[in-house]
gemmi code that builds the backbone of each chain (N, CA, C; Angstrom):
import gemmi

chains = {
    "A": [
        ("UNK", (109.999, 73.070, 25.743), (110.734, 74.212, 25.049), (110.835, 74.129, 23.502)),
        ("UNK", (109.715, 73.833, 22.839), (109.617, 73.951, 21.325), (110.625, 74.526, 20.651)),
        ("UNK", (110.562, 75.662, 20.973), (111.757, 76.659, 20.283), (111.703, 77.885, 20.963)),
        ("UNK", (112.911, 78.192, 21.515), (113.221, 79.479, 22.286), (114.474, 80.042, 22.078)),
        ("UNK", (114.269, 81.413, 22.046), (115.665, 82.166, 21.830), (116.392, 82.273, 23.364)),
        ("UNK", (117.690, 82.167, 23.197), (118.103, 82.365, 24.418), (119.230, 83.533, 24.255)),
        ("UNK", (119.477, 84.369, 25.323), (120.497, 85.490, 25.318), (121.572, 84.559, 26.182)),
        ("UNK", (122.719, 84.563, 25.695), (123.783, 83.946, 26.634), (124.504, 84.816, 27.380)),
        ("UNK", (124.703, 84.436, 28.979), (125.367, 85.399, 29.847), (126.651, 84.442, 30.213)),
        ("UNK", (127.655, 84.926, 29.889), (128.817, 83.952, 30.412), (129.930, 83.725, 29.409)),
        ("UNK", (130.860, 83.169, 29.529), (132.035, 82.834, 28.506), (132.530, 81.388, 28.463)),
        ("UNK", (131.740, 80.521, 29.223), (132.375, 79.219, 29.274), (132.035, 78.598, 27.871)),
        ("UNK", (131.161, 78.989, 26.880), (131.233, 78.226, 25.789), (132.010, 79.182, 24.619)),
        ("UNK", (132.716, 79.849, 24.758), (133.636, 80.702, 23.840), (134.597, 79.623, 23.351)),
        ("UNK", (135.214, 79.644, 22.365), (134.914, 80.797, 21.306), (133.663, 80.845, 20.419)),
        ("UNK", (132.717, 79.600, 20.453), (131.729, 79.262, 19.318), (130.521, 79.868, 19.875)),
        ("UNK", (130.244, 80.175, 21.009), (129.460, 80.939, 21.746), (129.664, 81.817, 22.346)),
        ("UNK", (129.634, 83.114, 21.956), (130.157, 84.262, 23.193), (128.744, 84.885, 24.093)),
        ("UNK", (129.679, 85.608, 24.992), (128.702, 86.359, 26.056), (127.783, 87.275, 25.239)),
        ("UNK", (126.632, 87.258, 25.405), (125.640, 88.154, 24.811), (125.269, 87.815, 23.704)),
        ("UNK", (125.636, 86.646, 22.927), (125.085, 86.109, 21.772), (123.515, 85.520, 21.787)),
        ("UNK", (122.824, 85.367, 20.846), (121.754, 84.707, 20.821), (121.509, 83.641, 20.166)),
        ("UNK", (121.027, 82.608, 20.772), (120.982, 81.171, 20.209), (119.571, 80.664, 20.408)),
        ("UNK", (119.316, 79.500, 19.455), (117.931, 78.836, 19.404), (118.120, 77.776, 20.349)),
        ("UNK", (117.282, 77.120, 21.109), (117.171, 76.105, 21.505), (115.621, 75.559, 21.142)),
        ("UNK", (115.626, 74.027, 21.106), (114.651, 73.338, 20.948), (114.582, 71.886, 21.288)),
        ("UNK", (113.485, 71.528, 21.876), (113.319, 70.025, 22.336), (113.190, 69.153, 21.164)),
        ("UNK", (112.444, 69.433, 19.925), (112.392, 68.899, 18.819), (113.408, 68.108, 18.410)),
        ("UNK", (114.825, 68.257, 18.207), (115.547, 67.302, 17.707), (115.602, 66.077, 18.670)),
        ("UNK", (115.272, 65.968, 20.044), (115.244, 64.947, 20.729), (114.081, 64.233, 20.804)),
        ("UNK", (113.155, 64.583, 19.962), (111.931, 63.514, 19.825), (112.369, 62.518, 18.956)),
        ("UNK", (113.425, 62.518, 17.979), (113.641, 61.772, 17.151), (115.055, 60.963, 17.273)),
        ("UNK", (115.960, 61.600, 18.159), (117.219, 61.065, 18.531), (117.539, 61.470, 19.974)),
        ("UNK", (118.388, 60.472, 20.541), (118.913, 60.796, 21.724), (120.022, 61.840, 21.795)),
        ("UNK", (120.392, 62.878, 22.916), (121.401, 63.666, 23.014), (122.475, 62.885, 22.457)),
        ("UNK", (123.455, 63.474, 22.019), (125.060, 62.665, 21.722), (125.860, 63.768, 22.199)),
        ("UNK", (127.055, 63.136, 22.187), (128.596, 63.520, 22.642), (128.601, 64.783, 21.455)),
        ("UNK", (128.998, 65.966, 22.148), (129.036, 67.083, 21.175), (127.970, 67.919, 21.136)),
        ("UNK", (126.720, 67.707, 21.236), (125.692, 68.436, 21.326), (125.893, 69.488, 22.402)),
        ("UNK", (125.165, 70.718, 22.166), (125.314, 71.707, 22.898), (123.682, 71.433, 23.525)),
        ("UNK", (123.470, 71.656, 24.805), (122.213, 71.416, 25.531), (121.962, 72.543, 26.289)),
        ("UNK", (120.680, 72.547, 26.450), (120.336, 73.620, 27.628), (119.590, 72.837, 28.667)),
        ("UNK", (120.021, 73.043, 29.879), (119.366, 72.481, 30.959), (118.913, 73.242, 32.230)),
        ("UNK", (118.267, 72.920, 33.193), (117.776, 73.595, 34.025), (118.751, 73.299, 35.534)),
        ("UNK", (119.042, 74.219, 36.218), (119.642, 73.942, 37.643), (119.593, 75.068, 38.452)),
        ("UNK", (118.602, 74.884, 39.612), (118.454, 75.714, 40.686), (117.762, 76.992, 40.011)),
        ("UNK", (116.573, 76.865, 39.143), (116.027, 78.006, 38.621), (116.492, 78.480, 37.249)),
        ("UNK", (118.007, 77.980, 36.860), (118.393, 78.980, 36.111), (118.726, 77.941, 34.928)),
        ("UNK", (118.699, 78.493, 33.667), (118.838, 77.745, 32.344), (120.536, 77.911, 32.116)),
        ("UNK", (120.851, 76.661, 31.861), (122.600, 76.598, 31.634), (122.809, 75.923, 30.472)),
        ("UNK", (123.821, 76.458, 29.344), (124.144, 75.617, 28.350), (125.567, 75.132, 28.426)),
        ("UNK", (125.665, 74.052, 28.154), (127.069, 73.228, 27.883), (127.315, 72.241, 26.833)),
        ("UNK", (128.201, 71.687, 26.553), (128.291, 70.625, 25.478), (128.648, 69.273, 26.286)),
        ("UNK", (127.875, 68.512, 25.661), (127.805, 67.161, 26.328), (129.543, 66.600, 25.943)),
        ("UNK", (129.864, 65.888, 26.905), (131.109, 65.347, 26.831), (131.472, 63.977, 26.741)),
        ("UNK", (130.396, 63.416, 27.606), (130.409, 61.749, 27.706), (128.865, 61.624, 27.896)),
        ("UNK", (128.638, 60.310, 27.498), (127.350, 59.766, 27.699), (127.519, 58.351, 28.276)),
        ("UNK", (126.875, 58.107, 29.201), (126.948, 56.831, 30.052), (125.777, 56.506, 30.689)),
        ("UNK", (125.114, 55.291, 30.578), (124.201, 54.799, 31.348), (123.028, 55.957, 31.374)),
        ("UNK", (122.771, 56.621, 30.215), (121.531, 57.463, 30.032), (121.868, 58.522, 31.118)),
        ("UNK", (123.208, 58.988, 31.396), (123.572, 60.193, 31.890), (124.608, 60.942, 30.952)),
        ("UNK", (124.769, 62.206, 31.331), (125.392, 62.954, 30.306), (126.439, 64.060, 31.118)),
        ("UNK", (127.593, 63.769, 30.788), (128.426, 64.860, 31.483), (128.732, 65.913, 30.795)),
        ("UNK", (128.490, 67.216, 30.970), (128.476, 68.400, 30.570), (129.768, 69.068, 30.678)),
        ("UNK", (130.291, 69.683, 29.950), (131.338, 70.699, 30.210), (131.224, 72.000, 29.215)),
        ("UNK", (131.706, 73.111, 29.589), (131.847, 74.251, 28.864), (133.126, 74.282, 27.918)),
        ("UNK", (132.919, 74.992, 26.739), (134.030, 74.756, 25.606), (135.225, 75.398, 25.884)),
        ("UNK", (135.086, 76.393, 26.836), (136.436, 77.290, 27.324), (137.012, 76.437, 28.528)),
        ("UNK", (137.805, 75.376, 28.067), (138.034, 74.482, 28.810), (139.409, 74.708, 29.847)),
        ("UNK", (139.830, 75.931, 29.279), (141.012, 76.452, 29.951), (140.727, 76.630, 31.366)),
        ("UNK", (141.396, 76.160, 32.328), (141.099, 76.211, 33.803), (139.708, 75.913, 34.187)),
        ("UNK", (138.715, 75.075, 33.445), (137.566, 74.766, 33.849), (137.455, 73.385, 34.571)),
        ("UNK", (136.311, 73.444, 35.249), (136.175, 72.193, 36.360), (135.124, 71.385, 35.323)),
        ("UNK", (134.952, 70.114, 35.652), (133.870, 69.412, 35.180), (132.407, 69.860, 35.788)),
        ("UNK", (131.552, 70.274, 34.942), (130.342, 70.675, 35.484), (129.631, 69.493, 36.122)),
        ("UNK", (129.838, 68.385, 35.692), (128.909, 67.321, 36.504), (128.207, 66.375, 35.627)),
        ("UNK", (127.379, 65.604, 35.895), (126.608, 64.727, 35.272), (125.144, 65.210, 35.319)),
        ("UNK", (124.305, 65.287, 34.377), (122.864, 65.488, 34.279), (122.198, 64.361, 33.571)),
        ("UNK", (120.996, 64.060, 33.864), (120.191, 63.167, 33.210), (119.474, 63.570, 32.097)),
        ("UNK", (119.032, 62.580, 31.289), (118.076, 63.008, 30.175), (116.817, 64.030, 30.608)),
        ("UNK", (116.377, 63.717, 31.685), (115.179, 64.515, 32.077), (115.557, 66.018, 32.084)),
        ("UNK", (116.817, 66.237, 32.476), (117.327, 67.804, 32.702), (117.396, 68.392, 31.574)),
        ("UNK", (117.551, 67.610, 30.323), (117.847, 68.373, 29.148), (116.449, 68.944, 28.754)),
        ("UNK", (116.660, 70.241, 28.347), (115.348, 70.725, 27.843), (115.361, 71.016, 26.495)),
        ("UNK", (116.509, 70.931, 25.803), (116.783, 71.068, 24.370), (118.093, 71.179, 23.745)),
        ("UNK", (118.019, 71.051, 22.398), (119.524, 71.455, 21.821), (119.585, 72.650, 21.475)),
        ("UNK", (121.027, 73.307, 21.351), (120.841, 74.687, 21.160), (121.693, 74.851, 19.715)),
        ("UNK", (121.150, 75.727, 19.027), (121.716, 75.953, 17.605), (122.192, 77.193, 17.466)),
        ("UNK", (123.400, 77.637, 17.122), (123.683, 78.946, 16.810), (122.995, 79.549, 15.863)),
        ("UNK", (122.799, 80.734, 15.896), (121.946, 81.612, 14.879), (122.985, 82.314, 14.035)),
    ],
    "B": [
        ("UNK", (110.983, 89.403, 5.562), (111.149, 89.662, 6.834), (112.748, 88.973, 7.353)),
        ("UNK", (113.599, 89.671, 8.017), (114.802, 89.304, 8.186), (114.737, 88.107, 9.027)),
        ("UNK", (115.935, 87.516, 9.064), (116.041, 86.151, 9.881), (115.817, 87.056, 11.460)),
        ("UNK", (116.618, 87.716, 11.869), (116.700, 88.252, 13.104), (115.233, 88.984, 13.610)),
        ("UNK", (114.532, 89.587, 12.657), (113.456, 89.796, 12.912), (112.172, 88.963, 13.035)),
        ("UNK", (112.601, 87.850, 12.277), (111.681, 86.651, 12.620), (111.999, 85.993, 13.678)),
        ("UNK", (113.294, 85.969, 14.228), (113.325, 85.331, 15.510), (112.894, 86.013, 16.660)),
        ("UNK", (113.034, 87.482, 16.431), (112.614, 88.207, 17.689), (111.130, 87.851, 18.013)),
        ("UNK", (110.471, 87.159, 17.419), (108.832, 86.985, 17.736), (108.976, 86.003, 18.832)),
        ("UNK", (109.893, 85.088, 19.036), (110.060, 84.261, 19.947), (110.752, 84.722, 21.438)),
        ("UNK", (110.109, 84.326, 22.454), (110.443, 84.810, 23.565), (111.905, 84.431, 23.957)),
        ("UNK", (112.319, 85.544, 24.336), (113.949, 85.477, 24.891), (114.041, 85.079, 26.403)),
        ("UNK", (114.873, 84.265, 26.646), (115.464, 83.859, 27.918), (116.782, 84.025, 28.110)),
        ("UNK", (117.348, 84.305, 29.277), (118.718, 84.240, 29.427), (119.131, 82.605, 29.822)),
        ("UNK", (120.275, 82.294, 29.144), (120.986, 80.941, 29.476), (122.293, 81.306, 29.810)),
        ("UNK", (122.686, 80.730, 31.067), (124.000, 81.012, 31.582), (125.302, 80.134, 31.132)),
        ("UNK", (126.184, 80.546, 30.885), (127.442, 80.012, 30.409), (128.645, 80.309, 31.178)),
        ("UNK", (128.467, 80.132, 32.459), (129.746, 80.497, 32.996), (129.817, 79.583, 34.453)),
        ("UNK", (130.918, 79.917, 35.041), (131.270, 79.382, 36.538), (131.861, 78.073, 36.242)),
        ("UNK", (132.764, 77.834, 35.246), (133.278, 76.723, 35.021), (134.655, 76.764, 35.499)),
        ("UNK", (134.920, 78.170, 35.741), (136.386, 78.534, 35.926), (136.217, 78.547, 37.746)),
        ("UNK", (137.161, 77.973, 38.548), (136.807, 77.734, 39.889), (137.667, 78.900, 40.546)),
        ("UNK", (137.054, 80.345, 40.176), (138.079, 81.439, 40.698), (137.905, 81.488, 42.093)),
        ("UNK", (137.091, 81.058, 42.672), (136.619, 80.975, 44.420), (136.656, 82.455, 44.923)),
        ("UNK", (136.500, 83.398, 44.037), (136.305, 84.809, 44.386), (134.807, 85.287, 44.646)),
        ("UNK", (134.260, 84.977, 45.442), (132.966, 85.276, 46.014), (132.935, 86.251, 47.227)),
        ("UNK", (131.667, 87.281, 47.154), (131.889, 88.097, 48.182), (130.326, 88.468, 48.048)),
        ("UNK", (129.768, 88.775, 49.442), (128.503, 89.107, 49.480), (128.043, 90.507, 49.594)),
        ("UNK", (129.251, 91.094, 49.175), (129.316, 92.953, 49.452), (128.526, 93.331, 48.401)),
        ("UNK", (128.614, 92.910, 47.126), (127.780, 93.450, 45.827), (126.384, 93.391, 46.043)),
        ("UNK", (125.897, 92.323, 46.455), (124.487, 92.119, 46.633), (123.715, 93.156, 47.653)),
        ("UNK", (124.657, 93.252, 48.726), (124.216, 94.220, 49.887), (124.213, 95.597, 49.279)),
        ("UNK", (125.386, 95.952, 48.744), (125.457, 97.285, 47.825), (124.420, 97.669, 46.974)),
        ("UNK", (124.148, 96.650, 46.067), (123.166, 96.627, 45.161), (121.602, 96.767, 45.960)),
        ("UNK", (121.436, 96.273, 47.131), (120.215, 96.475, 48.116), (120.286, 97.842, 48.528)),
        ("UNK", (121.215, 98.224, 49.053), (121.427, 99.540, 49.527), (121.082, 100.683, 48.552)),
        ("UNK", (121.316, 100.583, 47.310), (121.098, 101.461, 46.209), (119.622, 101.482, 45.593)),
        ("UNK", (119.046, 100.258, 45.828), (117.417, 100.233, 45.272), (116.748, 101.149, 46.666)),
        ("UNK", (117.375, 100.793, 48.031), (116.706, 101.607, 48.859), (116.663, 103.167, 48.561)),
        ("UNK", (118.025, 103.525, 48.138), (118.440, 104.806, 48.107), (117.590, 105.682, 46.921)),
        ("UNK", (117.411, 104.654, 45.671), (116.798, 105.230, 44.463), (115.235, 105.191, 45.054)),
        ("UNK", (114.779, 104.481, 45.611), (113.461, 104.475, 46.149), (113.074, 105.748, 47.102)),
        ("UNK", (113.994, 105.721, 47.914), (113.722, 106.974, 48.559), (113.844, 108.471, 47.955)),
        ("UNK", (114.558, 108.441, 46.679), (114.921, 109.457, 45.849), (113.581, 109.777, 45.143)),
        ("UNK", (113.086, 108.678, 44.582), (111.876, 108.798, 43.940), (110.742, 109.737, 44.540)),
        ("UNK", (110.642, 109.443, 45.999), (109.829, 109.934, 46.950), (110.123, 111.564, 46.866)),
        ("UNK", (111.440, 111.800, 46.884), (111.999, 113.269, 46.923), (112.013, 114.239, 45.555)),
        ("UNK", (111.266, 113.708, 44.556), (111.816, 114.409, 43.337), (110.720, 115.589, 43.310)),
        ("UNK", (111.480, 116.519, 42.918), (110.854, 118.048, 42.967), (109.991, 118.338, 41.843)),
        ("UNK", (108.527, 118.190, 42.062), (107.704, 118.300, 40.869), (107.336, 119.651, 40.339)),
        ("UNK", (107.954, 120.776, 40.949), (107.830, 121.981, 40.491), (107.952, 122.190, 39.015)),
        ("UNK", (108.991, 121.557, 38.423), (109.225, 121.725, 37.007), (109.205, 120.218, 36.448)),
        ("UNK", (108.110, 119.943, 35.820), (107.511, 118.704, 35.438), (108.375, 117.836, 34.512)),
        ("UNK", (108.933, 118.812, 33.354), (109.881, 117.884, 32.689), (111.198, 117.482, 33.440)),
        ("UNK", (111.690, 118.489, 34.189), (112.821, 118.085, 34.939), (112.525, 116.744, 36.087)),
        ("UNK", (111.297, 116.781, 36.592), (110.848, 115.676, 37.345), (110.927, 114.573, 36.435)),
        ("UNK", (110.297, 114.634, 35.263), (110.336, 113.113, 34.732), (111.561, 112.807, 34.216)),
        ("UNK", (112.297, 113.517, 33.814), (113.955, 113.103, 33.436), (114.224, 112.604, 34.923)),
        ("UNK", (114.509, 113.189, 35.997), (114.885, 112.658, 37.235), (114.142, 111.334, 37.408)),
        ("UNK", (112.882, 111.175, 37.271), (112.446, 109.980, 37.588), (112.940, 108.729, 36.745)),
        ("UNK", (112.997, 109.112, 35.664), (113.753, 108.092, 34.745), (115.097, 107.886, 34.869)),
        ("UNK", (115.817, 108.498, 35.348), (117.039, 108.255, 35.723), (117.279, 107.156, 36.895)),
        ("UNK", (116.461, 107.916, 37.935), (116.461, 107.108, 39.137), (115.915, 105.668, 39.144)),
        ("UNK", (114.844, 105.915, 38.201), (114.460, 104.367, 38.056), (115.158, 103.544, 37.315)),
        ("UNK", (115.902, 103.928, 36.290), (116.812, 103.292, 35.735), (117.941, 102.635, 36.516)),
        ("UNK", (118.478, 103.412, 37.668), (119.455, 103.173, 38.401), (119.032, 101.807, 39.408)),
        ("UNK", (117.598, 102.162, 39.819), (117.036, 101.188, 40.886), (116.966, 99.893, 39.875)),
        ("UNK", (116.490, 100.020, 38.742), (116.184, 98.712, 37.843), (117.761, 97.799, 37.584)),
        ("UNK", (118.432, 98.547, 37.328), (120.155, 98.035, 37.157), (120.528, 97.212, 38.380)),
        ("UNK", (120.242, 98.135, 39.374), (120.827, 97.481, 40.811), (119.678, 96.081, 41.298)),
        ("UNK", (118.653, 96.302, 40.893), (117.992, 94.972, 41.125), (118.132, 93.974, 40.342)),
        ("UNK", (118.616, 94.212, 39.142), (119.121, 93.136, 38.250), (120.400, 92.574, 38.767)),
        ("UNK", (121.289, 93.661, 39.158), (122.436, 93.276, 39.902), (122.496, 92.307, 41.130)),
        ("UNK", (121.269, 92.633, 42.094), (121.187, 92.100, 43.441), (120.550, 90.652, 42.747)),
        ("UNK", (119.862, 90.442, 41.999), (119.312, 89.255, 41.433), (120.464, 88.404, 40.782)),
        ("UNK", (121.504, 88.905, 40.091), (122.347, 88.098, 39.582), (123.240, 87.843, 40.622)),
        ("UNK", (123.540, 88.557, 41.877), (124.569, 88.093, 42.838), (123.921, 86.979, 43.871)),
        ("UNK", (122.748, 87.191, 43.895), (122.035, 86.048, 44.529), (122.084, 84.783, 43.978)),
        ("UNK", (121.826, 84.861, 42.349), (122.182, 83.678, 41.798), (123.548, 82.935, 41.603)),
        ("UNK", (124.376, 83.999, 41.825), (125.732, 83.445, 41.722), (126.166, 82.815, 42.978)),
        ("UNK", (125.880, 83.294, 44.286), (126.141, 82.608, 45.198), (125.233, 81.388, 45.689)),
        ("UNK", (123.992, 81.221, 45.079), (123.311, 80.334, 45.088), (123.856, 79.241, 44.729)),
        ("UNK", (124.171, 79.514, 43.166), (124.494, 78.260, 42.324), (125.916, 78.131, 42.032)),
        ("UNK", (126.883, 78.908, 42.436), (128.189, 78.826, 42.197), (129.118, 78.707, 43.496)),
        ("UNK", (128.688, 79.356, 44.508), (129.356, 79.454, 45.766), (128.710, 78.317, 46.879)),
        ("UNK", (127.523, 78.642, 47.163), (127.087, 77.659, 48.204), (126.807, 76.175, 47.395)),
        ("UNK", (127.109, 75.269, 48.531), (127.101, 73.649, 47.973), (126.051, 73.152, 48.864)),
        ("UNK", (125.600, 71.749, 48.409), (124.554, 70.967, 48.993), (124.650, 70.914, 50.488)),
        ("UNK", (126.055, 70.692, 51.017), (126.195, 70.591, 52.451), (125.955, 72.074, 53.005)),
        ("UNK", (126.256, 72.987, 52.362), (125.925, 74.460, 52.895), (124.308, 74.518, 53.235)),
        ("UNK", (123.427, 73.949, 52.161), (121.871, 74.107, 52.251), (121.496, 72.937, 53.389)),
        ("UNK", (122.342, 72.146, 53.545), (121.819, 71.060, 54.583), (122.125, 71.710, 55.886)),
        ("UNK", (123.212, 72.347, 56.159), (123.841, 73.014, 57.513), (122.515, 74.133, 57.784)),
        ("UNK", (122.277, 74.955, 56.763), (121.582, 76.158, 57.047), (120.301, 75.750, 56.158)),
        ("UNK", (119.234, 75.211, 56.657), (118.046, 74.707, 55.843), (117.230, 76.034, 55.414)),
        ("UNK", (117.251, 77.228, 55.806), (116.666, 78.512, 55.826), (117.225, 79.242, 54.452)),
        ("UNK", (118.556, 78.493, 54.350), (119.115, 79.293, 53.035), (118.835, 79.282, 51.692)),
        ("UNK", (117.784, 78.187, 51.444), (117.258, 78.097, 50.004), (116.172, 78.939, 50.123)),
        ("UNK", (115.340, 78.943, 51.099), (114.127, 79.871, 51.044), (114.668, 81.384, 51.170)),
        ("UNK", (115.926, 82.011, 51.668), (116.169, 82.966, 51.713), (116.662, 83.537, 50.230)),
        ("UNK", (116.978, 82.704, 49.203), (117.376, 83.169, 47.951), (116.068, 83.215, 47.219)),
        ("UNK", (115.275, 82.339, 47.467), (113.801, 82.442, 46.874), (113.166, 83.898, 47.108)),
        ("UNK", (113.030, 84.248, 48.468), (112.576, 85.458, 49.196), (113.301, 86.605, 48.407)),
        ("UNK", (114.727, 86.532, 48.415), (115.648, 87.802, 48.126), (115.253, 88.179, 46.469)),
        ("UNK", (115.032, 87.227, 45.857), (114.918, 87.286, 44.384), (113.125, 88.031, 44.119)),
        ("UNK", (112.491, 87.450, 44.857), (110.888, 88.019, 44.936), (110.913, 89.381, 45.377)),
        ("UNK", (111.576, 89.774, 46.474), (111.661, 91.165, 47.099), (112.371, 92.033, 46.021)),
        ("UNK", (113.198, 91.589, 45.352), (114.149, 92.327, 44.316), (113.299, 92.743, 43.323)),
        ("UNK", (112.477, 91.733, 42.746), (111.359, 92.025, 41.670), (110.255, 92.666, 41.952)),
        ("UNK", (109.872, 92.663, 43.187), (108.806, 93.559, 43.876), (109.287, 94.954, 43.756)),
        ("UNK", (110.731, 95.137, 44.463), (111.116, 96.456, 44.624), (111.393, 97.239, 43.274)),
        ("UNK", (111.503, 96.189, 42.129), (111.885, 97.065, 40.766), (110.424, 97.274, 40.262)),
        ("UNK", (109.562, 96.479, 40.462), (107.874, 96.768, 39.998), (107.567, 97.898, 40.576)),
        ("UNK", (107.824, 98.134, 41.703), (107.040, 99.168, 42.566), (108.128, 100.066, 43.245)),
        ("UNK", (107.344, 101.437, 43.771), (108.152, 102.204, 44.492), (107.679, 101.547, 45.887)),
        ("UNK", (108.243, 100.881, 46.189), (107.850, 99.775, 47.617), (109.171, 99.880, 48.576)),
        ("UNK", (109.360, 100.824, 49.573), (110.440, 100.637, 50.460), (110.613, 99.352, 51.284)),
        ("UNK", (109.439, 99.020, 51.517), (109.160, 97.723, 52.517), (109.517, 96.499, 51.747)),
        ("UNK", (109.644, 96.273, 50.374), (110.162, 95.291, 49.853), (111.719, 95.543, 49.441)),
        ("UNK", (112.045, 96.789, 49.147), (113.656, 97.049, 49.371), (114.133, 96.617, 50.830)),
        ("UNK", (113.668, 97.141, 51.813), (113.893, 96.661, 53.270), (114.103, 95.305, 53.266)),
        ("UNK", (113.337, 94.690, 52.771), (113.068, 93.075, 52.868), (114.169, 92.382, 52.132)),
        ("UNK", (114.517, 93.187, 51.019), (115.571, 92.684, 50.024), (117.058, 92.781, 50.855)),
        ("UNK", (117.167, 94.033, 51.571), (118.246, 94.237, 52.259), (118.591, 93.277, 53.322)),
        ("UNK", (117.484, 93.165, 54.046), (117.672, 92.124, 55.345), (117.779, 90.740, 54.730)),
        ("UNK", (117.440, 90.215, 53.705), (117.692, 89.045, 53.156), (119.127, 88.766, 52.957)),
        ("UNK", (119.699, 89.903, 52.079), (121.025, 89.767, 51.719), (122.138, 89.748, 52.785)),
        ("UNK", (121.504, 90.471, 54.314), (122.580, 90.718, 55.486), (122.363, 89.052, 55.871)),
        ("UNK", (121.245, 88.538, 55.907), (121.208, 87.055, 56.241), (122.098, 86.085, 55.604)),
        ("UNK", (122.184, 86.386, 54.542), (122.890, 85.646, 53.642), (124.256, 85.813, 53.765)),
        ("UNK", (124.748, 86.970, 53.873), (125.948, 87.237, 54.131), (126.538, 86.755, 55.531)),
        ("UNK", (125.528, 86.757, 56.516), (126.052, 86.204, 57.761), (126.308, 84.747, 57.566)),
        ("UNK", (125.511, 83.791, 56.644), (125.762, 82.276, 56.448), (127.088, 82.476, 55.686)),
        ("UNK", (127.205, 83.036, 54.693), (128.237, 83.279, 53.864), (129.572, 83.396, 54.724)),
        ("UNK", (129.623, 84.083, 55.578), (131.074, 84.179, 56.388), (131.251, 83.264, 57.310)),
        ("UNK", (129.858, 82.869, 57.787), (130.148, 81.446, 58.576), (130.859, 80.141, 58.071)),
        ("UNK", (130.100, 80.305, 56.755), (130.943, 79.020, 55.975), (132.177, 79.316, 55.772)),
        ("UNK", (132.654, 80.591, 55.750), (134.097, 80.882, 55.489), (134.945, 80.813, 56.535)),
        ("UNK", (134.341, 80.424, 58.033), (135.259, 80.196, 59.074), (135.187, 81.557, 59.837)),
        ("UNK", (134.823, 82.626, 59.554), (134.886, 84.034, 60.226), (133.470, 84.188, 60.848)),
        ("UNK", (133.887, 85.122, 61.624), (132.690, 85.675, 62.361), (131.947, 86.932, 61.760)),
        ("UNK", (130.830, 86.964, 61.465), (130.209, 87.973, 60.730), (129.874, 88.880, 61.775)),
        ("UNK", (129.856, 90.438, 61.338), (129.510, 91.447, 62.091), (128.399, 92.336, 60.976)),
        ("UNK", (127.754, 93.029, 62.066), (126.884, 93.966, 61.430), (127.224, 95.271, 61.755)),
        ("UNK", (127.680, 96.246, 60.771), (128.104, 97.603, 61.285), (127.282, 98.575, 60.442)),
        ("UNK", (127.118, 99.839, 60.912), (126.553, 100.678, 60.222), (127.158, 101.212, 58.829)),
        ("UNK", (126.330, 100.978, 57.802), (127.165, 101.483, 56.543), (127.368, 102.944, 56.649)),
        ("UNK", (128.387, 103.249, 55.472), (128.746, 104.783, 55.467), (128.158, 105.384, 54.230)),
        ("UNK", (127.049, 104.317, 53.751), (125.822, 105.139, 52.484), (125.082, 106.131, 53.191)),
        ("UNK", (124.126, 106.695, 52.457), (123.140, 107.844, 52.830), (122.136, 106.999, 53.515)),
        ("UNK", (121.861, 105.541, 53.140), (120.786, 104.964, 53.413), (120.911, 104.712, 55.154)),
        ("UNK", (122.131, 104.777, 55.735), (122.355, 104.571, 57.074), (122.001, 103.615, 57.608)),
        ("UNK", (121.603, 102.276, 56.825), (121.564, 101.265, 57.305), (122.519, 100.221, 57.556)),
        ("UNK", (122.462, 99.173, 57.880), (123.622, 98.212, 58.334), (124.129, 97.496, 57.116)),
        ("UNK", (125.363, 97.007, 57.234), (125.974, 96.005, 56.002), (126.618, 94.960, 57.077)),
        ("UNK", (126.595, 94.017, 56.474), (127.425, 92.824, 56.986), (128.863, 92.542, 56.569)),
        ("UNK", (129.604, 92.552, 57.469), (131.180, 92.398, 57.023), (131.505, 91.080, 57.947)),
        ("UNK", (132.979, 91.160, 58.056), (133.345, 89.856, 59.166), (134.292, 90.476, 60.013)),
        ("UNK", (134.878, 89.751, 61.205), (135.871, 90.407, 61.881), (137.152, 89.887, 61.311)),
    ],
}
model = gemmi.Model(1)
for chain_id, residues in chains.items():
    chain = gemmi.Chain(chain_id)
    for i, (resn, *xyz) in enumerate(residues, 1):
        res = gemmi.Residue()
        res.name, res.seqid = resn, gemmi.SeqId(i, " ")
        for name, pos in zip(("N", "CA", "C"), xyz):
            atom = gemmi.Atom()
            atom.name, atom.element = name, gemmi.Element(name[0])
            atom.pos, atom.b_iso = gemmi.Position(*pos), 0.0
            res.add_atom(atom)
        chain.add_residue(res)
    model.add_chain(chain)
structure = gemmi.Structure()
structure.add_model(model)
structure.setup_entities()
């Protein structure tokens, strides 16, 4: 995923990224540095692209959450290999 | 060239940002209804009156739009159940389940791409199988009943 435009479906990243917004995602930033806490990342789960924010980094694993934390659950831990790119709001 | 126009040259994919909220409200009804709708739309495409070509083109456009929309809905509903409702233990208990989702999406795509009643029937049959598994995981007994839709095919509900 060198550079891909993504259309967002869902509300879990509100208020920063809203349902229907377009964002850019790229793997290029992670050629030079590791994903960090606070980064919004895109990863693949069960054939679907998902975007979440990295909440914790531990032993090369990343705990990701939606920004819309009210009533939200932990999404879980993913690994570096799951992360396809960093997300930028257009 | 505006930024928006420049960015439009890149391929757009959909990324999901939902299901953090544990609403617990899942139901296999919507995907079955969507499958019935694509069957009905496919049947209607075969019945378009060609006497007035302009009217026929208009009707085909509208019917195809609804078929496409409900194909999308079917694929979304399959994705929601697969990714949000069913858990690894369900996939272990019902080894067929994973394949049913894959086949369901493929049948829906085929039904959208073509005027293919067989693909529509397959999509419905798969949603019915998934619905039966869904209700079993909820601890209720699934039953197949004849729908009240013009398709006159079955729908899976529970006792």
